[in-house]
C-alpha positions as CSV (number, residue, x, y, z in Angstrom):
1,M,61.3,124.4,0.7
2,F,58.7,125.8,-1.6
3,S,55.8,123.7,-0.4
4,P,54.4,125.6,2.6
5,Q,51.3,124.6,4.6
6,K,48.3,126.9,4.2
7,V,46.9,129.2,6.8
8,E,43.2,129.2,7.3
9,K,41.2,132.3,6.4
10,V,39.7,134.6,9.0
11,N,36.6,132.9,10.2
12,R,34.9,133.7,13.5
13,E,33.1,130.3,13.7
14,Q,36.4,128.5,13.1
15,L,38.0,130.7,15.8
16,V,40.5,132.3,13.4
17,F,40.9,136.0,14.0
18,A,42.8,138.9,12.4
19,V,44.8,141.2,14.7
20,R,43.3,144.7,14.3
21,P,44.6,147.9,15.9
22,G,42.8,148.8,19.1
23,Q,41.0,145.5,19.3
24,P,41.7,142.9,22.1
25,L,43.7,139.8,21.4
26,P,42.0,136.4,22.0
27,W,43.7,136.0,25.4
28,E,42.9,139.6,26.5
29,P,39.9,140.7,28.5
30,G,37.2,142.1,26.2
31,H,37.7,139.5,23.5
32,E,34.7,137.3,22.7
33,L,36.7,134.2,23.8
34,A,37.2,135.6,27.3
35,G,33.7,135.0,28.4
36,R,33.4,131.4,27.1
37,S,33.7,128.6,29.7
38,L,35.6,125.4,28.8
39,K,35.0,121.9,30.0
40,P,37.1,120.7,32.9
41,R,40.7,119.8,32.0
42,K,40.5,121.9,28.8
43,A,42.5,125.1,28.0
44,W,42.9,127.7,25.3
45,R,45.9,127.7,23.1
46,H,46.6,130.2,20.3
47,V,48.7,129.9,17.2
48,V,50.0,133.3,16.0
49,Y,50.7,133.5,12.3
50,L,53.0,136.4,11.4
51,G,53.0,138.0,8.0
52,I,50.2,136.4,6.0
53,Y,51.0,136.2,2.3
54,R,49.3,134.8,-0.8
55,L,50.9,131.7,-2.3
56,D,50.2,132.9,-5.9
57,E,52.2,136.1,-5.0
58,A,55.2,134.0,-4.0
59,F,54.7,132.0,-7.2
60,E,55.0,135.2,-9.2
61,V,58.2,136.1,-7.5
62,L,59.7,132.7,-8.1
63,S,58.6,132.7,-11.8
64,R,60.7,135.7,-12.4
65,V,63.7,133.8,-11.2
66,F,63.1,130.3,-12.5
67,D,62.3,129.4,-16.1
68,P,58.8,127.8,-16.3
69,D,58.7,124.1,-17.0
70,P,56.8,123.6,-20.3
71,D,55.9,120.0,-19.2
72,S,54.4,121.1,-15.9
73,Y,50.6,121.0,-15.6
74,D,50.5,122.1,-12.0
75,E,47.9,124.7,-11.2
76,R,48.9,128.0,-9.8
77,P,48.9,127.6,-6.0
78,A,45.9,129.0,-4.1
79,G,45.5,130.0,-0.5
80,E,47.7,131.8,2.0
81,S,50.6,131.0,4.3
82,A,52.7,133.0,6.8
83,I,56.4,133.8,7.2
84,A,56.5,132.7,10.8
85,A,54.4,131.3,13.6
86,F,54.5,130.5,17.3
87,V,52.2,129.4,20.1
88,V,50.7,131.4,22.9
89,G,49.2,130.0,26.0
90,E,45.8,130.9,27.5
91,D,47.6,133.4,29.8
92,G,48.9,135.3,26.8
93,R,52.5,134.2,27.2
94,A,54.5,132.7,24.3
95,L,55.5,129.1,24.6
96,L,59.3,129.1,24.2
97,G,60.5,126.7,21.6
98,S,57.3,126.9,19.6
99,E,58.6,129.4,17.0
100,V,58.7,128.3,13.4
101,L,60.2,130.2,10.4
102,S,58.7,129.6,7.0
103,S,61.2,127.9,4.7
104,C,59.2,129.1,1.7
105,A,59.3,132.7,2.7
106,W,63.0,132.5,3.6
107,A,63.9,130.7,0.3
108,T,61.8,133.2,-1.7
109,G,63.9,136.0,-0.2
110,Q,67.1,134.0,-0.8
111,V,66.5,133.4,-4.5
112,L,66.4,137.1,-5.1
113,R,70.0,137.3,-4.0
114,E,71.6,134.1,-5.1
115,K,70.9,130.9,-7.0
116,P,69.8,127.8,-5.1
117,A,72.7,125.8,-3.7
118,A,73.3,122.5,-1.8
119,G,74.0,124.4,1.4
120,W,70.6,126.0,1.6
121,V,69.2,123.6,4.2
122,T,72.0,124.5,6.5
123,K,71.5,128.2,5.8
124,F,67.8,127.9,6.6
125,E,68.6,126.2,9.9
126,N,70.9,129.0,10.8
127,A,68.3,131.6,9.8
128,S,65.7,129.7,11.9
129,S,68.1,129.8,14.8
130,N,68.7,133.6,14.3
131,F,65.0,134.2,14.2
132,G,64.5,132.2,17.4
133,E,67.0,134.2,19.3
134,A,65.6,137.5,18.1
135,W,62.0,136.3,18.7
136,R,62.9,135.3,22.3
137,D,64.3,138.7,23.0
138,V,60.8,140.1,22.1
139,V,58.6,137.7,23.9
140,A,60.8,136.7,26.8
141,G,63.0,139.6,27.5
142,D,61.7,139.6,31.1
143,L,63.4,136.3,31.7
144,F,66.7,138.1,31.8
145,A,65.5,141.0,34.0
146,P,65.5,141.0,37.8
147,H,62.6,139.2,39.4
148,D,60.9,139.1,42.7
149,E,62.6,136.5,44.9
150,G,60.9,133.2,45.0
151,L,58.9,133.8,41.8
152,P,60.0,131.9,38.7
153,P,60.7,134.1,35.6
154,Q,58.1,134.0,32.9
155,P,57.7,135.5,29.4
156,R,55.7,138.7,29.3
157,V,52.0,138.8,28.4
158,L,52.0,139.8,24.8
159,G,50.2,142.7,23.3
160,S,49.6,144.0,19.8
161,D,52.8,145.9,19.8
162,D,54.8,142.8,20.7
163,L,53.2,140.9,17.9
164,A,54.1,143.7,15.5
165,E,57.7,143.5,16.7
166,C,57.8,139.8,16.1
167,L,56.5,140.3,12.6
168,A,59.2,142.8,11.9
169,T,61.8,140.4,13.2
170,A,60.5,137.6,10.9
171,V,60.5,139.9,7.8
172,A,64.1,141.0,8.6
173,V,65.3,137.4,8.9
174,T,63.6,136.2,5.7
175,G,64.8,139.1,3.7
176,I,61.8,139.3,1.5
177,G,61.6,143.1,1.9
178,N,58.8,144.5,-0.2
179,E,58.5,141.5,-2.5
180,L,55.6,140.0,-0.6
181,S,52.6,141.7,1.0
182,C,52.8,140.3,4.5
183,A,51.6,142.9,7.0
184,E,48.7,140.9,8.4
185,I,48.9,138.9,11.7
186,R,46.3,136.1,12.2
187,I,45.5,134.1,15.3
188,S,44.0,130.6,15.3
189,S,42.5,129.7,18.7
190,Q,42.2,126.1,19.8
191,I,40.8,124.1,22.7
192,V,43.3,121.5,23.9
193,D,43.8,119.2,26.9
194,R,45.2,121.3,29.8
195,Q,47.9,118.8,30.5
196,T,49.4,119.3,27.0
197,A,48.6,123.0,26.6
198,K,52.1,124.0,27.5
199,D,53.8,121.5,25.2
200,A,55.8,123.6,22.7
201,G,57.4,120.8,20.8
202,G,56.3,118.7,17.8
203,H,54.7,121.6,15.9
204,D,55.5,122.9,12.4
205,F,52.6,125.0,11.2
206,L,54.1,126.3,8.0
207,N,56.7,124.1,6.4
208,S,56.6,121.0,4.2
209,L,55.9,117.8,6.1
210,I,58.6,116.0,4.1
211,M,61.6,118.2,4.5
212,S,63.0,116.2,7.4
213,D,62.0,113.0,5.6
214,L,64.0,113.9,2.5
215,G,67.0,114.5,4.7
216,M,66.6,111.0,6.2
217,V,66.2,109.5,2.8
218,A,69.3,111.2,1.5
219,E,71.2,109.9,4.5
220,Q,69.9,106.3,4.0
221,V,70.7,106.4,0.2
222,A,74.2,107.5,1.0
223,Q,74.5,104.4,3.2
224,G,73.2,102.2,0.5
225,N,69.9,101.5,2.2
226,A,67.5,102.4,-0.6
227,G,64.8,100.0,-1.6
228,P,64.2,98.8,-5.2
229,A,61.6,101.4,-6.1
230,L,63.7,104.3,-4.8
231,R,66.8,103.0,-6.5
232,E,64.9,102.9,-9.8
233,Y,63.6,106.4,-9.3
234,L,67.1,107.7,-8.6
235,R,68.8,105.9,-11.4
236,P,71.2,108.2,-13.3
237,D,70.0,109.1,-16.8
238,T,73.1,107.4,-18.3
239,D,71.9,104.0,-16.8
240,I,68.3,104.2,-18.3
241,R,67.8,101.8,-21.2
242,I,66.0,104.2,-23.5
243,S,65.9,101.7,-26.3
244,E,63.5,99.5,-24.2
245,R,60.9,102.3,-24.0
246,I,57.7,101.9,-25.9
247,D,56.1,104.9,-27.6
248,V,52.4,103.9,-27.3
249,R,51.5,106.4,-30.0
250,E,53.6,104.5,-32.5
251,R,53.4,100.9,-31.2
252,F,49.7,100.5,-30.7
253,A,49.9,96.7,-31.0
254,D,51.9,96.7,-27.8
255,V,49.1,98.6,-26.1
256,L,46.5,96.1,-27.2
257,A,48.6,93.2,-26.0
258,A,49.1,94.8,-22.6
259,T,45.4,95.4,-22.2
260,A,44.3,92.0,-23.6
261,P,41.7,90.1,-21.5
262,D,44.4,87.7,-20.2
263,N,46.3,90.7,-18.7
264,V,43.3,92.4,-17.2
265,A,42.9,92.0,-13.4
266,A,40.3,89.6,-12.1
267,G,38.9,92.3,-9.8
268,R,37.3,95.5,-10.9
269,W,35.9,98.4,-8.9
270,P,32.1,98.1,-8.6
271,S,31.3,101.1,-10.8
272,Q,28.6,101.3,-13.4
273,P,29.3,98.5,-16.0
274,E,29.1,101.0,-18.9
275,H,31.8,103.2,-17.2
276,A,34.8,101.0,-17.9
277,L,38.3,102.3,-17.7
278,A,39.6,104.2,-20.7
279,L,42.3,102.5,-22.7
280,N,45.1,104.5,-21.1
281,Q,43.7,103.9,-17.6
282,Q,43.5,100.2,-18.2
283,L,47.1,100.2,-19.6
284,A,48.3,101.8,-16.4
285,V,46.5,99.3,-14.2
286,S,47.5,96.3,-16.2
287,T,51.2,97.4,-16.4
288,A,51.3,98.0,-12.6
289,L,49.8,94.6,-11.8
290,T,52.0,92.6,-14.2
291,M,55.3,94.1,-13.2
292,A,58.0,91.3,-13.0
293,G,59.3,92.6,-9.7
294,P,59.7,95.6,-7.4
295,G,60.0,98.9,-9.3
296,I,58.3,102.1,-10.1
297,I,55.7,103.2,-12.7
298,G,54.8,106.8,-13.4
299,V,51.3,107.9,-14.4
300,N,50.9,111.5,-15.4
301,G,47.6,113.3,-15.8
302,P,46.3,116.8,-15.2
303,P,43.5,117.2,-12.6
304,G,40.2,115.6,-13.6
305,T,41.7,113.0,-16.0
306,G,40.7,109.9,-13.9
307,K,43.8,109.1,-11.8
308,T,41.6,108.3,-8.7
309,T,39.3,106.2,-10.9
310,M,42.4,104.3,-12.1
311,L,43.5,103.9,-8.5
312,R,40.2,102.3,-7.5
313,D,40.6,99.6,-10.1
314,L,44.2,99.0,-9.0
315,I,43.1,98.5,-5.4
316,A,40.3,96.2,-6.6
317,G,42.8,94.1,-8.6
318,I,45.2,93.8,-5.6
319,V,42.4,92.8,-3.2
320,V,41.0,90.2,-5.5
321,E,44.4,88.7,-6.3
322,R,45.1,88.2,-2.6
323,A,41.6,86.8,-2.0
324,Q,42.3,84.2,-4.7
325,R,45.5,83.1,-3.0
326,L,43.6,82.9,0.4
327,A,40.9,80.9,-1.3
328,R,43.4,78.3,-2.4
329,L,44.3,77.4,1.2
330,S,42.9,74.1,2.5
331,L,43.0,75.4,6.1
332,P,43.2,78.9,7.5
333,Q,46.2,78.0,9.6
334,R,48.3,77.4,6.5
335,A,48.3,81.2,5.9
336,F,51.0,81.5,8.5
337,T,54.5,80.2,8.9
338,D,55.9,78.7,12.1
339,Q,57.8,81.9,12.8
340,K,56.4,84.0,15.7
341,L,57.1,87.6,16.5
342,R,57.0,88.4,20.2
343,W,57.2,91.6,22.1
344,R,55.8,93.3,25.2
345,T,53.7,96.4,25.6
346,G,53.2,97.4,29.2
347,Q,52.0,94.3,31.1
348,F,50.9,92.4,28.0
349,N,52.9,89.9,25.9
350,R,52.2,90.1,22.2
351,V,52.6,87.2,19.8
352,V,51.9,87.4,16.1
353,S,52.4,84.7,13.5
354,V,54.1,85.7,10.3
355,W,52.3,85.4,7.0
356,Q,53.3,83.0,4.3
357,P,55.4,85.0,1.8
358,E,52.9,84.4,-1.1
359,L,50.3,86.2,1.0
360,T,52.3,89.4,1.5
361,G,53.3,92.2,-0.8
362,F,49.8,93.4,-1.2
363,E,50.1,96.4,1.1
364,I,49.3,99.9,-0.2
365,V,50.2,103.3,1.1
366,V,48.9,106.4,-0.6
367,A,51.3,109.3,0.3
368,S,51.8,112.8,-0.9
369,S,53.5,116.0,0.0
370,N,50.1,117.6,-0.5
371,N,47.8,116.7,2.4
372,G,44.8,117.7,0.4
373,A,45.5,115.1,-2.3
374,V,45.7,112.4,0.3
375,Q,42.5,113.6,2.0
376,N,40.7,113.6,-1.4
377,V,41.6,110.0,-2.0
378,T,40.7,109.0,1.6
379,D,37.2,110.6,1.2
380,E,36.5,109.5,-2.4
381,I,37.5,105.8,-2.6
382,P,35.3,104.4,0.3
383,A,32.4,106.8,-0.3
384,A,29.0,105.2,-0.9
385,D,28.6,107.1,-4.2
386,A,31.9,105.7,-5.4
387,I,30.1,102.5,-6.4
388,G,27.6,102.1,-9.2
389,R,23.9,102.2,-8.5
390,C,23.5,98.6,-9.7
391,W,25.9,97.4,-7.0
392,R,24.7,99.3,-4.0
393,E,22.1,96.8,-2.8
394,K,24.7,94.0,-2.8
395,A,27.3,96.3,-1.2
396,A,24.8,97.1,1.6
397,A,24.2,93.4,2.2
398,L,27.9,92.8,2.6
399,D,28.2,95.5,5.2
400,Y,32.0,95.3,5.4
401,F,32.4,97.5,8.6
402,S,30.5,100.4,6.9
403,D,29.5,101.9,10.3
404,I,33.1,101.9,11.4
405,A,34.3,103.3,8.1
406,S,31.8,106.1,8.3
407,A,32.9,107.0,11.8
408,L,36.6,106.8,11.0
409,L,36.4,108.8,7.9
410,A,34.0,111.5,9.1
411,P,35.3,115.0,8.4
412,Q,37.3,116.2,11.4
413,P,37.4,119.8,12.5
414,E,40.8,121.5,12.4
415,R,40.4,122.3,16.1
416,Q,38.2,121.6,19.0
417,R,35.7,124.4,19.4
418,S,34.1,125.7,22.6
419,P,30.8,124.1,23.5
420,S,28.8,127.2,22.3
421,L,30.3,126.8,18.8
422,S,30.2,123.0,18.5
423,R,27.8,121.5,16.1
424,P,27.7,118.0,14.6
425,R,29.3,117.6,11.2
426,Q,27.5,115.4,8.7
427,A,29.8,112.7,7.4
428,G,29.2,111.1,4.0
429,R,28.2,107.4,4.2
430,Q,31.0,105.0,3.5
431,W,30.2,101.6,1.8
432,R,33.0,99.7,3.3
433,L,36.2,100.0,5.4
434,V,38.9,100.4,2.8
435,L,41.2,103.1,4.0
436,V,42.7,104.2,7.2
437,T,44.2,107.7,7.5
438,R,47.4,107.9,9.5
439,A,48.3,111.1,11.4
440,T,51.8,112.5,11.3
441,A,54.3,111.5,13.9
442,T,54.1,114.9,15.5
443,G,50.4,114.5,16.3
444,S,49.1,116.7,13.6
445,S,45.5,116.1,12.7
446,K,46.4,116.3,9.0
447,P,47.1,113.0,7.2
448,S,50.5,112.1,5.9
449,G,49.3,108.9,4.2
450,T,46.4,106.6,3.7
451,T,46.5,102.8,3.9
452,P,44.0,100.7,2.1
453,L,43.1,97.7,4.2
454,T,44.2,94.9,1.9
455,G,45.7,92.8,4.6
456,G,49.1,91.1,4.7
457,M,50.5,93.4,7.4
458,T,52.1,91.9,10.4
459,P,52.6,94.2,13.5
460,T,56.1,94.1,14.7
461,P,57.8,95.5,17.9
462,G,58.6,99.2,17.6
463,S,56.5,99.9,14.5
464,E,52.9,100.2,13.6
465,C,53.0,97.6,10.8
466,C,55.6,96.0,8.6
467,P,55.1,94.4,5.2
468,H,56.9,91.1,4.9
């Protein structure tokens, strides 16, 4: 609940505007957007953010309630979010069903009155429902008033006073009172396809992307459907064999044994030869690659301590291990079993052969509740400057889909701009196609995960890919 998405700062070039008294709204005549023409089949859509507040201010409120964790190295959150949001069409009318209440703002107000409890998710759902009803009274009260015969009822065209009333409604529902400074209203204008401009569903502009996923995980765990790694992570403290733990500060011989040449992966990231992994980084990579079976390994490190560098070598080790197994095949056909997966998409029949078991299990997904963390990994690992100078000529000769990688991983704008504001964005050159960013299921442009292309994935009906 306390992991809100950030709201962009006011920026005219990015089409993010602050609502000011006496100034027109983006959908009103007189605003700078009113005179801009769009391409055919394009339309304006506006996201209204109610009650902008600073994340560090919410952190301060929470720190007065919760005791700080002495083992936490997390940085103080930066940026801003909002206590509620909704979508407005180009005609200035709200899209019913687009309203979103911030779980962070609601939970911040809640902790000031009571301790967190198991029923908070249900309480938040009820609060969101109450906000939705009150918000609809503000933006769509005309729906319940008499209308001219033959004309369908529509929400009213919103003005500044209506937005202020929506903000007051959100503040009342969250109960944050004067604890957060949240008087600002901000509007982010976007250019979208006209055929989807009135689509109000599938948007959550404020809340954690994993709240619903956690609910699904809890349900599956209750049904006994957890995988080995998740079961290991959720193992009760009483079942943990503490006696088997190794204190690397006291048992240095075990560290040397784990990082001995025989335990070092055959593949290494092509960085400068003199920039080898530090001992603890190599220990983490070797431990992960020599695990006896499915499980979980934790690597902790504050920002800037080399976690991404470690991840590069881990990916290299996995890629080379699979390449070695492929190289042992006498014929390419022997990479597959006789089992066929068949399904139909539209008018086409799909047939895929299943990999041999020894060639699977090399799949990697980089996932995080923080989209920025995933984006950083996506950008850094395949970047041309991620490899050492002495390797760049050889890497260029390999040309492993570098043009496609550069196009796929080019920085994407948060929204489509009008033609008068559009300008090409310079993407960093990628040395090979290593990662593919996957969008969220709701169509958000922000990544929910990154998949290194190590192979071993077999498409199956009803899913994008399924490791075997």
